[in-house]
VOKEDREN-287580 format. One record per atom (N, C-alpha, C, O): residue in one letter; atom name; x, y, z. Coordinates in steps of 0.1 Angstrom, whole numbers, always signed. Layout:
BEGIN
+------+------+-------+-------+-------+
! type ! atom !    px !    py !    pz !
+------+------+-------+-------+-------+
!    A !   CA !     X !     Y !     Z !
...
+------+------+-------+-------+-------+
# end
This chain:
BEGIN
+------+------+-------+-------+-------+
! type ! atom !    px !    py !    pz !
+------+------+-------+-------+-------+
!    L !    N ! +1431 !  +644 ! +1694 !
!    L !   CA ! +1423 !  +630 ! +1694 !
!    L !    C ! +1418 !  +624 ! +1677 !
!    L !    O ! +1417 !  +631 ! +1667 !
!    V !    N ! +1415 !  +613 ! +1679 !
!    V !   CA ! +1410 !  +603 ! +1666 !
!    V !    C ! +1398 !  +597 ! +1671 !
!    V !    O ! +1399 !  +587 ! +1678 !
!    S !    N ! +1388 !  +601 ! +1666 !
!    S !   CA ! +1373 !  +593 ! +1669 !
!    S !    C ! +1370 !  +583 ! +1660 !
!    S !    O ! +1369 !  +587 ! +1649 !
!    D !    N ! +1368 !  +572 ! +1661 !
!    D !   CA ! +1353 !  +567 ! +1653 !
!    D !    C ! +1337 !  +571 ! +1650 !
!    D !    O ! +1328 !  +566 ! +1643 !
!    G !    N ! +1338 !  +581 ! +1659 !
!    G !   CA ! +1324 !  +585 ! +1651 !
!    G !    C ! +1320 !  +580 ! +1667 !
!    G !    O ! +1318 !  +591 ! +1673 !
!    K !    N ! +1317 !  +570 ! +1675 !
!    K !   CA ! +1312 !  +569 ! +1688 !
!    K !    C ! +1324 !  +567 ! +1700 !
!    K !    O ! +1319 !  +567 ! +1712 !
!    R !    N ! +1336 !  +567 ! +1699 !
!    R !   CA ! +1348 !  +572 ! +1708 !
!    R !    C ! +1358 !  +575 ! +1705 !
!    R !    O ! +1360 !  +576 ! +1693 !
!    V !    N ! +1365 !  +577 ! +1714 !
!    V !   CA ! +1380 !  +584 ! +1711 !
!    V !    C ! +1387 !  +568 ! +1707 !
!    V !    O ! +1382 !  +559 ! +1715 !
!    T !    N ! +1396 !  +564 ! +1698 !
!    T !   CA ! +1404 !  +554 ! +1701 !
!    T !    C ! +1422 !  +556 ! +1695 !
!    T !    O ! +1430 !  +549 ! +1689 !
!    A !    N ! +1424 !  +570 ! +1699 !
!    A !   CA ! +1437 !  +570 ! +1696 !
!    A !    C ! +1437 !  +585 ! +1697 !
!    A !    O ! +1427 !  +592 ! +1693 !
!    V !    N ! +1448 !  +592 ! +1704 !
!    V !   CA ! +1456 !  +603 ! +1709 !
!    V !    C ! +1468 !  +604 ! +1699 !
!    V !    O ! +1476 !  +595 ! +1700 !
!    I !    N ! +1472 !  +613 ! +1691 !
!    I !   CA ! +1479 !  +621 ! +1686 !
!    I !    C ! +1488 !  +629 ! +1696 !
!    I !    O ! +1483 !  +640 ! +1699 !
!    C !    N ! +1501 !  +627 ! +1700 !
!    C !   CA ! +1508 !  +634 ! +1707 !
!    C !    C ! +1523 !  +644 ! +1698 !
!    C !    O ! +1529 !  +639 ! +1688 !
!    R !    N ! +1525 !  +655 ! +1702 !
!    R !   CA ! +1539 !  +661 ! +1697 !
!    R !    C ! +1548 !  +662 ! +1708 !
!    R !    O ! +1545 !  +667 ! +1718 !
!    D !    N ! +1560 !  +656 ! +1704 !
!    D !   CA ! +1569 !  +658 ! +1715 !
!    D !    C ! +1574 !  +673 ! +1712 !
!    D !    O ! +1569 !  +680 ! +1702 !
!    R !    N ! +1586 !  +678 ! +1724 !
!    R !   CA ! +1592 !  +695 ! +1721 !
!    R !    C ! +1601 !  +692 ! +1706 !
!    R !    O ! +1604 !  +702 ! +1700 !
!    S !    N ! +1606 !  +681 ! +1700 !
!    S !   CA ! +1612 !  +681 ! +1686 !
!    S !    C ! +1603 !  +681 ! +1673 !
!    S !    O ! +1606 !  +683 ! +1661 !
!    G !    N ! +1589 !  +680 ! +1678 !
!    G !   CA ! +1582 !  +679 ! +1667 !
!    G !    C ! +1582 !  +667 ! +1661 !
!    G !    O ! +1581 !  +667 ! +1649 !
!    R !    N ! +1583 !  +657 ! +1667 !
!    R !   CA ! +1579 !  +638 ! +1665 !
!    R !    C ! +1565 !  +641 ! +1672 !
!    R !    O ! +1561 !  +646 ! +1682 !
!    D !    N ! +1558 !  +636 ! +1659 !
!    D !   CA ! +1542 !  +625 ! +1660 !
!    D !    C ! +1542 !  +620 ! +1673 !
!    D !    O ! +1550 !  +627 ! +1679 !
!    I !    N ! +1538 !  +614 ! +1680 !
!    I !   CA ! +1537 !  +600 ! +1686 !
!    I !    C ! +1520 !  +593 ! +1685 !
!    I !    O ! +1512 !  +603 ! +1686 !
!    T !    N ! +1516 !  +585 ! +1683 !
!    T !   CA ! +1502 !  +579 ! +1684 !
!    T !    C ! +1499 !  +574 ! +1692 !
!    T !    O ! +1507 !  +565 ! +1694 !
!    V !    N ! +1491 !  +574 ! +1699 !
!    V !   CA ! +1486 !  +568 ! +1715 !
!    V !    C ! +1475 !  +557 ! +1712 !
!    V !    O ! +1464 !  +561 ! +1708 !
!    R !    N ! +1478 !  +544 ! +1712 !
!    R !   CA ! +1461 !  +543 ! +1709 !
!    R !    C ! +1457 !  +531 ! +1723 !
!    R !    O ! +1465 !  +523 ! +1727 !
!    A !    N ! +1447 !  +532 ! +1726 !
!    A !   CA ! +1440 !  +524 ! +1741 !
!    A !    C ! +1424 !  +525 ! +1740 !
!    A !    O ! +1416 !  +533 ! +1735 !
!    N !    N ! +1423 !  +514 ! +1747 !
!    N !   CA ! +1407 !  +514 ! +1750 !
!    N !    C ! +1399 !  +526 ! +1758 !
!    N !    O ! +1388 !  +531 ! +1757 !
!    E !    N ! +1409 !  +529 ! +1767 !
!    E !   CA ! +1396 !  +544 ! +1777 !
!    E !    C ! +1414 !  +552 ! +1777 !
!    E !    O ! +1425 !  +547 ! +1775 !
!    F !    N ! +1410 !  +561 ! +1778 !
!    F !   CA ! +1419 !  +577 ! +1779 !
!    F !    C ! +1414 !  +585 ! +1788 !
!    F !    O ! +1403 !  +588 ! +1786 !
!    V !    N ! +1418 !  +590 ! +1797 !
!    V !   CA ! +1414 !  +597 ! +1809 !
!    V !    C ! +1423 !  +613 ! +1812 !
!    V !    O ! +1432 !  +611 ! +1821 !
!    L !    N ! +1423 !  +624 ! +1807 !
!    L !   CA ! +1424 !  +639 ! +1804 !
!    L !    C ! +1425 !  +644 ! +1811 !
!    L !    O ! +1416 !  +652 ! +1812 !
!    A !    N ! +1434 !  +643 ! +1820 !
!    A !   CA ! +1441 !  +652 ! +1835 !
!    A !    C ! +1454 !  +660 ! +1833 !
!    A !    O ! +1466 !  +659 ! +1835 !
!    C !    N ! +1445 !  +669 ! +1827 !
!    C !   CA ! +1459 !  +684 ! +1827 !
!    C !    C ! +1453 !  +691 ! +1837 !
!    C !    O ! +1461 !  +698 ! +1842 !
!    G !    N ! +1439 !  +693 ! +1843 !
!    G !   CA ! +1435 !  +701 ! +1849 !
!    G !    C ! +1425 !  +708 ! +1843 !
!    G !    O ! +1426 !  +709 ! +1831 !
!    C !    N ! +1416 !  +712 ! +1848 !
!    C !   CA ! +1399 !  +715 ! +1842 !
!    C !    C ! +1403 !  +726 ! +1831 !
!    C !    O ! +1396 !  +724 ! +1820 !
!    V !    N ! +1412 !  +738 ! +1830 !
!    V !   CA ! +1414 !  +748 ! +1824 !
!    V !    C ! +1417 !  +743 ! +1808 !
!    V !    O ! +1412 !  +746 ! +1797 !
!    E !    N ! +1429 !  +735 ! +1811 !
!    E !   CA ! +1434 !  +728 ! +1802 !
!    E !    C ! +1430 !  +719 ! +1795 !
!    E !    O ! +1432 !  +717 ! +1783 !
!    A !    N ! +1422 !  +711 ! +1803 !
!    A !   CA ! +1414 !  +698 ! +1795 !
!    A !    C ! +1401 !  +701 ! +1790 !
!    A !    O ! +1394 !  +692 ! +1785 !
!    S !    N ! +1397 !  +717 ! +1790 !
!    S !   CA ! +1388 !  +724 ! +1780 !
!    S !    C ! +1393 !  +727 ! +1770 !
!    S !    O ! +1388 !  +722 ! +1760 !
!    R !    N ! +1404 !  +736 ! +1767 !
!    R !   CA ! +1412 !  +736 ! +1757 !
!    R !    C ! +1415 !  +728 ! +1754 !
!    R !    O ! +1413 !  +729 ! +1742 !
!    L !    N ! +1418 !  +718 ! +1756 !
!    L !   CA ! +1422 !  +703 ! +1747 !
!    L !    C ! +1406 !  +698 ! +1741 !
!    L !    O ! +1405 !  +694 ! +1729 !
!    L !    N ! +1399 !  +698 ! +1746 !
!    L !   CA ! +1386 !  +695 ! +1737 !
!    L !    C ! +1379 !  +703 ! +1734 !
!    L !    O ! +1368 !  +700 ! +1734 !
!    L !    N ! +1381 !  +714 ! +1731 !
!    L !   CA ! +1374 !  +724 ! +1722 !
!    L !    C ! +1384 !  +731 ! +1709 !
!    L !    O ! +1381 !  +738 ! +1700 !
!    L !    N ! +1398 !  +723 ! +1717 !
!    L !   CA ! +1404 !  +726 ! +1704 !
!    L !    C ! +1398 !  +709 ! +1690 !
!    L !    O ! +1396 !  +708 ! +1678 !
!    N !    N ! +1397 !  +703 ! +1699 !
!    N !   CA ! +1394 !  +689 ! +1690 !
!    N !    C ! +1382 !  +690 ! +1685 !
!    N !    O ! +1379 !  +679 ! +1681 !
!    Q !    N ! +1371 !  +703 ! +1685 !
!    Q !   CA ! +1354 !  +702 ! +1681 !
!    Q !    C ! +1355 !  +694 ! +1667 !
!    Q !    O ! +1350 !  +683 ! +1667 !
!    S !    N ! +1361 !  +699 ! +1653 !
!    S !   CA ! +1360 !  +699 ! +1640 !
!    S !    C ! +1367 !  +683 ! +1642 !
!    S !    O ! +1361 !  +675 ! +1635 !
!    S !    N ! +1377 !  +677 ! +1650 !
!    S !   CA ! +1379 !  +662 ! +1647 !
!    S !    C ! +1367 !  +651 ! +1650 !
!    S !    O ! +1364 !  +642 ! +1644 !
!    C !    N ! +1361 !  +657 ! +1665 !
!    C !   CA ! +1359 !  +651 ! +1671 !
!    C !    C ! +1338 !  +656 ! +1678 !
!    C !    O ! +1331 !  +654 ! +1687 !
!    A !    N ! +1336 !  +665 ! +1664 !
!    A !   CA ! +1320 !  +670 ! +1668 !
!    A !    C ! +1311 !  +658 ! +1667 !
!    A !    O ! +1300 !  +663 ! +1665 !
!    E !    N ! +1309 !  +648 ! +1667 !
!    E !   CA ! +1299 !  +637 ! +1672 !
!    E !    C ! +1302 !  +636 ! +1684 !
!    E !    O ! +1292 !  +639 ! +1691 !
!    L !    N ! +1313 !  +632 ! +1690 !
!    L !   CA ! +1315 !  +632 ! +1705 !
!    L !    C ! +1315 !  +646 ! +1715 !
!    L !    O ! +1313 !  +644 ! +1727 !
!    L !    N ! +1316 !  +655 ! +1710 !
!    L !   CA ! +1318 !  +666 ! +1718 !
!    L !    C ! +1300 !  +674 ! +1716 !
!    L !    O ! +1295 !  +683 ! +1723 !
!    A !    N ! +1295 !  +669 ! +1708 !
!    A !   CA ! +1277 !  +675 ! +1706 !
!    A !    C ! +1274 !  +676 ! +1721 !
!    A !    O ! +1277 !  +686 ! +1727 !
!    P !    N ! +1270 !  +667 ! +1727 !
!    P !   CA ! +1262 !  +669 ! +1737 !
!    P !    C ! +1261 !  +677 ! +1749 !
!    P !    O ! +1252 !  +681 ! +1757 !
!    V !    N ! +1279 !  +679 ! +1749 !
!    V !   CA ! +1283 !  +691 ! +1759 !
!    V !    C ! +1291 !  +703 ! +1750 !
!    V !    O ! +1298 !  +711 ! +1756 !
!    E !    N ! +1288 !  +703 ! +1740 !
!    E !   CA ! +1298 !  +712 ! +1732 !
!    E !    C ! +1289 !  +730 ! +1739 !
!    E !    O ! +1296 !  +740 ! +1740 !
!    Q !    N ! +1276 !  +730 ! +1741 !
!    Q !   CA ! +1275 !  +742 ! +1749 !
!    Q !    C ! +1278 !  +745 ! +1759 !
!    Q !    O ! +1280 !  +757 ! +1760 !
!    W !    N ! +1280 !  +737 ! +1771 !
!    W !   CA ! +1284 !  +739 ! +1778 !
!    W !    C ! +1303 !  +736 ! +1786 !
!    W !    O ! +1309 !  +737 ! +1797 !
!    L !    N ! +1307 !  +732 ! +1772 !
!    L !   CA ! +1324 !  +726 ! +1774 !
!    L !    C ! +1328 !  +742 ! +1776 !
!    L !    O ! +1324 !  +752 ! +1770 !
!    G !    N ! +1337 !  +740 ! +1786 !
!    G !   CA ! +1345 !  +752 ! +1791 !
!    G !    C ! +1333 !  +767 ! +1797 !
!    G !    O ! +1339 !  +778 ! +1796 !
!    R !    N ! +1326 !  +766 ! +1799 !
!    R !   CA ! +1315 !  +780 ! +1804 !
!    R !    C ! +1315 !  +778 ! +1815 !
!    R !    O ! +1318 !  +788 ! +1822 !
!    G !    N ! +1313 !  +766 ! +1821 !
!    G !   CA ! +1308 !  +767 ! +1835 !
!    G !    C ! +1320 !  +766 ! +1847 !
!    G !    O ! +1319 !  +763 ! +1859 !
!    F !    N ! +1331 !  +770 ! +1841 !
!    F !   CA ! +1346 !  +768 ! +1853 !
!    F !    C ! +1343 !  +775 ! +1857 !
!    F !    O ! +1337 !  +783 ! +1850 !
!    Q !    N ! +1346 !  +779 ! +1874 !
!    Q !   CA ! +1341 !  +793 ! +1882 !
!    Q !    C ! +1358 !  +788 ! +1899 !
!    Q !    O ! +1357 !  +779 ! +1907 !
!    Q !    N ! +1367 !  +795 ! +1896 !
!    Q !   CA ! +1374 !  +795 ! +1904 !
!    Q !    C ! +1372 !  +794 ! +1919 !
!    Q !    O ! +1362 !  +801 ! +1922 !
!    H !    N ! +1377 !  +789 ! +1927 !
!    H !   CA ! +1373 !  +790 ! +1941 !
!    H !    C ! +1379 !  +806 ! +1943 !
!    H !    O ! +1389 !  +809 ! +1937 !
!    L !    N ! +1374 !  +812 ! +1948 !
!    L !   CA ! +1372 !  +825 ! +1955 !
!    L !    C ! +1380 !  +825 ! +1968 !
!    L !    O ! +1375 !  +817 ! +1977 !
!    L !    N ! +1392 !  +832 ! +1972 !
!    L !   CA ! +1397 !  +837 ! +1983 !
!    L !    C ! +1395 !  +852 ! +1985 !
!    L !    O ! +1401 !  +861 ! +1980 !
!    I !    N ! +1384 !  +852 ! +1996 !
!    I !   CA ! +1383 !  +871 ! +1997 !
!    I !    C ! +1383 !  +874 ! +2019 !
!    I !    O ! +1386 !  +868 ! +2029 !
!    N !    N ! +1380 !  +883 ! +2016 !
!    N !   CA ! +1384 !  +888 ! +2032 !
!    N !    C ! +1370 !  +891 ! +2031 !
!    N !    O ! +1365 !  +898 ! +2022 !
!    A !    N ! +1362 !  +884 ! +2043 !
!    A !   CA ! +1347 !  +889 ! +2042 !
!    A !    C ! +1345 !  +896 ! +2052 !
!    A !    O ! +1335 !  +902 ! +2055 !
!    G !    N ! +1357 !  +898 ! +2061 !
!    G !   CA ! +1356 !  +911 ! +2073 !
!    G !    C ! +1365 !  +904 ! +2085 !
!    G !    O ! +1370 !  +893 ! +2086 !
!    T !    N ! +1364 !  +918 ! +2097 !
!    T !   CA ! +1368 !  +909 ! +2108 !
!    T !    C ! +1360 !  +909 ! +2114 !
!    T !    O ! +1349 !  +916 ! +2113 !
!    V !    N ! +1366 !  +896 ! +2126 !
!    V !   CA ! +1358 !  +899 ! +2139 !
!    V !    C ! +1360 !  +904 ! +2156 !
!    V !    O ! +1367 !  +899 ! +2164 !
!    T !    N ! +1354 !  +910 ! +2156 !
!    T !   CA ! +1359 !  +917 ! +2173 !
!    T !    C ! +1357 !  +912 ! +2184 !
!    T !    O ! +1346 !  +912 ! +2189 !
!    A !    N ! +1369 !  +908 ! +2190 !
!    A !   CA ! +1365 !  +898 ! +2207 !
!    A !    C ! +1364 !  +907 ! +2215 !
!    A !    O ! +1372 !  +917 ! +2213 !
!    G !    N ! +1359 !  +908 ! +2222 !
!    G !   CA ! +1357 !  +917 ! +2236 !
!    G !    C ! +1372 !  +929 ! +2238 !
!    G !    O ! +1382 !  +930 ! +2232 !
!    F !    N ! +1367 !  +937 ! +2247 !
!    F !   CA ! +1380 !  +948 ! +2248 !
!    F !    C ! +1387 !  +953 ! +2233 !
!    F !    O ! +1399 !  +957 ! +2232 !
!    G !    N ! +1378 !  +952 ! +2224 !
!    G !   CA ! +1386 !  +960 ! +2212 !
!    G !    C ! +1395 !  +953 ! +2202 !
!    G !    O ! +1397 !  +959 ! +2191 !
!    K !    N ! +1401 !  +939 ! +2205 !
!    K !   CA ! +1409 !  +935 ! +2204 !
!    K !    C ! +1408 !  +925 ! +2187 !
!    K !    O ! +1403 !  +914 ! +2189 !
!    A !    N ! +1411 !  +926 ! +2178 !
!    A !   CA ! +1406 !  +919 ! +2167 !
!    A !    C ! +1414 !  +905 ! +2164 !
!    A !    O ! +1424 !  +901 ! +2170 !
!    F !    N ! +1409 !  +900 ! +2155 !
!    F !   CA ! +1415 !  +884 ! +2154 !
!    F !    C ! +1411 !  +880 ! +2140 !
!    F !    O ! +1403 !  +887 ! +2133 !
!    R !    N ! +1413 !  +876 ! +2138 !
!    R !   CA ! +1411 !  +865 ! +2121 !
!    R !    C ! +1411 !  +854 ! +2123 !
!    R !    O ! +1409 !  +846 ! +2114 !
+------+------+-------+-------+-------+
# end
């Protein structure tokens, strides 16, 4: 991420061959999933410290996966169980 101190002004991307591509825009959307977005922002902490300072202490720490658990079995009359 490239910053002017107030906002992100460009993103430098690297393709699989190792070639750097600079993308400039007025607005950027970081849409790569919450774990990967946090990882990319933490990776850029040193270059964009002034942008991330307000959220730095929480960045990547509040993540909670959606849990899927079997909480029990409900039994309906005559001993027949169903889920």
